[in-house]
Every structure is written in structure tokens, then in C-alpha cells.
PLY file of the C-alpha trace (Angstrom):
ply
format ascii 1.0
element vertex 151
property float x
property float y
property float z
element edge 150
property int vertex1
property int vertex2
end_header
-3.74 2.39 -28.72
-6.61 -0.07 -29.44
-8.10 -0.58 -32.90
-11.51 1.07 -34.01
-14.37 -0.45 -35.56
-13.70 -0.19 -39.05
-17.00 2.00 -40.29
-15.65 4.34 -37.69
-13.79 7.37 -39.01
-11.57 7.10 -35.64
-8.41 4.32 -36.13
-7.24 4.03 -32.65
-8.03 5.41 -29.53
-5.68 5.97 -26.38
-5.49 3.65 -23.76
-6.41 5.80 -20.17
-4.59 4.02 -17.14
-7.29 2.98 -14.69
-8.12 5.29 -11.95
-5.92 4.44 -8.94
-7.03 2.59 -6.06
-6.80 4.10 -2.94
-7.08 2.23 0.70
-7.45 3.28 3.99
-5.13 1.60 6.89
-7.35 -0.08 8.97
-5.93 -1.31 12.58
-2.84 -3.64 12.87
-2.31 -2.93 9.15
1.15 -2.65 7.66
2.85 -1.65 4.38
4.02 -5.43 4.37
0.26 -6.45 4.72
-0.80 -4.48 2.49
1.14 -5.26 -0.12
0.33 -8.32 0.32
-3.33 -8.04 0.21
-3.29 -6.62 -3.19
-0.83 -8.20 -4.26
2.45 -5.48 -5.09
5.48 -5.37 -3.24
6.04 -3.49 -0.35
8.50 -1.47 -2.02
5.99 -0.74 -4.61
3.60 0.42 -2.11
6.18 2.40 -0.18
7.77 4.27 -3.16
4.32 4.99 -4.69
3.09 6.51 -1.09
6.54 8.51 -0.58
6.90 6.28 2.14
9.41 3.79 3.55
8.28 -0.17 4.15
9.62 0.14 8.06
6.84 2.77 8.10
4.68 2.52 10.97
1.12 3.47 9.35
-1.93 4.85 11.03
-5.54 3.87 11.62
-7.48 6.42 8.67
-4.52 6.85 7.00
-5.37 6.42 3.23
-2.74 5.02 0.78
-2.54 5.14 -3.39
-1.79 1.87 -4.59
0.12 0.95 -7.27
-1.72 0.43 -10.87
-0.29 -3.56 -10.79
-2.50 -3.62 -7.74
-4.99 -6.54 -7.58
-8.68 -5.30 -5.74
-9.43 -8.89 -3.64
-12.75 -10.01 -4.26
-15.22 -11.11 -2.28
-16.07 -14.85 -3.75
-18.41 -17.40 -2.54
-16.89 -20.63 -1.00
-16.02 -22.98 -3.57
-16.00 -20.18 -6.54
-12.75 -18.72 -7.85
-13.51 -14.97 -9.53
-10.52 -14.20 -12.22
-8.57 -11.58 -10.35
-5.62 -10.06 -12.27
-6.61 -8.52 -15.67
-4.82 -11.53 -17.41
-6.86 -13.95 -15.15
-10.24 -11.74 -16.50
-9.04 -11.82 -19.92
-8.26 -15.69 -19.94
-12.02 -16.07 -18.52
-13.72 -13.30 -20.76
-11.97 -15.37 -24.02
-12.74 -18.86 -22.65
-16.47 -17.99 -22.55
-16.62 -16.19 -26.02
-15.17 -19.27 -27.80
-17.96 -21.31 -24.98
-20.65 -19.28 -26.79
-19.19 -19.72 -30.67
-19.21 -23.37 -29.98
-22.67 -23.62 -28.63
-23.87 -21.19 -31.80
-21.91 -23.42 -34.18
-24.00 -26.44 -32.68
-26.84 -24.75 -32.94
-26.69 -24.03 -36.47
-25.92 -27.83 -37.34
-29.00 -29.04 -35.33
-32.52 -28.44 -36.97
-33.47 -28.64 -33.61
-31.78 -25.66 -32.50
-32.15 -23.36 -34.97
-34.79 -21.71 -32.58
-31.96 -20.73 -30.67
-29.69 -19.17 -32.98
-30.41 -15.68 -31.87
-30.53 -16.04 -28.71
-26.97 -17.64 -29.59
-25.85 -15.28 -30.97
-26.50 -12.25 -28.66
-24.76 -14.70 -26.71
-21.39 -14.55 -28.69
-22.28 -10.79 -29.38
-22.00 -10.18 -25.31
-19.16 -12.56 -24.75
-16.84 -10.42 -27.69
-17.87 -7.10 -25.49
-16.96 -8.61 -22.43
-13.99 -9.74 -23.69
-12.61 -6.54 -25.68
-13.22 -5.02 -23.01
-10.88 -7.28 -20.67
-8.21 -7.05 -23.25
-8.32 -3.43 -23.33
-8.23 -3.01 -19.56
-5.14 -5.39 -19.07
-3.50 -3.12 -22.45
-4.53 -0.23 -20.44
-2.65 -1.41 -17.06
0.16 -2.78 -18.77
0.67 1.02 -20.37
0.12 2.60 -17.22
2.25 -0.02 -15.36
4.78 0.52 -17.78
4.72 4.42 -17.42
4.59 4.47 -14.15
0.84 5.58 -14.15
1.87 8.12 -16.82
-0.14 8.35 -20.12
2.01 8.19 -23.45
0 1
1 2
2 3
3 4
4 5
5 6
6 7
7 8
8 9
9 10
10 11
11 12
12 13
13 14
14 15
15 16
16 17
17 18
18 19
19 20
20 21
21 22
22 23
23 24
24 25
25 26
26 27
27 28
28 29
29 30
30 31
31 32
32 33
33 34
34 35
35 36
36 37
37 38
38 39
39 40
40 41
41 42
42 43
43 44
44 45
45 46
46 47
47 48
48 49
49 50
50 51
51 52
52 53
53 54
54 55
55 56
56 57
57 58
58 59
59 60
60 61
61 62
62 63
63 64
64 65
65 66
66 67
67 68
68 69
69 70
70 71
71 72
72 73
73 74
74 75
75 76
76 77
77 78
78 79
79 80
80 81
81 82
82 83
83 84
84 85
85 86
86 87
87 88
88 89
89 90
90 91
91 92
92 93
93 94
94 95
95 96
96 97
97 98
98 99
99 100
100 101
101 102
102 103
103 104
104 105
105 106
106 107
107 108
108 109
109 110
110 111
111 112
112 113
113 114
114 115
115 116
116 117
117 118
118 119
119 120
120 121
121 122
122 123
123 124
124 125
125 126
126 127
127 128
128 129
129 130
130 131
131 132
132 133
133 134
134 135
135 136
136 137
137 138
138 139
139 140
140 141
141 142
142 143
143 144
144 145
145 146
146 147
147 148
148 149
149 150
């Protein structure tokens, strides 16, 4: 459950687990290679699909990934995109802190006063992104702890 805005009549919202990720088997995919790609153990992937770790997969077969699976992301050369929910939360928190520092420095500088409105919006956006990342991380943790069954 997540705290709700203090002006709301509702105190908490129930966390819903993220929708399951699916993968379509390609030629030469194995339970082990897919598990490595999605950062789960072969046992987790096999258990999630009712198969053995040694099962020979067929091209076109659809597998459901465990809730703790990490979707590989395409990134530009030299950049690193956060992948795990914790990494996304950490990155969002760092961006929020940076936005707050920028706003604080604008408030101290007479020349920066014109940027306060823009920086305030940046802080609000960074906070919203951070809050969403925290909620997604917690929902994923709850879903994993409950084996995907909402509490």
C-alpha cells in the first residue's frame, strides 16, 4: 500500500503488481540463455512456465517471465540506462536532489530569480518521477514476495 496525497479522502492505495513480461523464443534460445538475458535464474524461469531447466524450447514458444525479470533496454553507445527498479529509483532520487539544488541556488542569486518558476516545475516533475519509481519498486518487491499474487 502507498500513502496518498494528504488532501485525498483515501489514506492508502493498494499496490498492483506490474503486468507480466512475456518473451517469444527465437532460434537457439535456451532456458539458461533467456534467464541470463532477463537477469533471473533458470530455475525461476522454468518454475514460472511449468517446465524444466533442461527443456528444449521451440521457436515461437511464448514464455512468461518472473516478476523480478529485468527487461533489457537498448541504449546508445556510452550511455547507461538504469534497468532494475532499484536503479531507476536511485537515478530518479539523484535527479530530484539535483533539481532541488538548482532551485536553491536560484533563490540565493538575484540573477537567477527569473528561473525559479521553471526550476520549481523541474523539481515537481523530478519528484513525480521519483514517486513513480518508488511505487514501481515497491510493487515489484511485493509481487515478488507474494509470487505474483496480490495481497
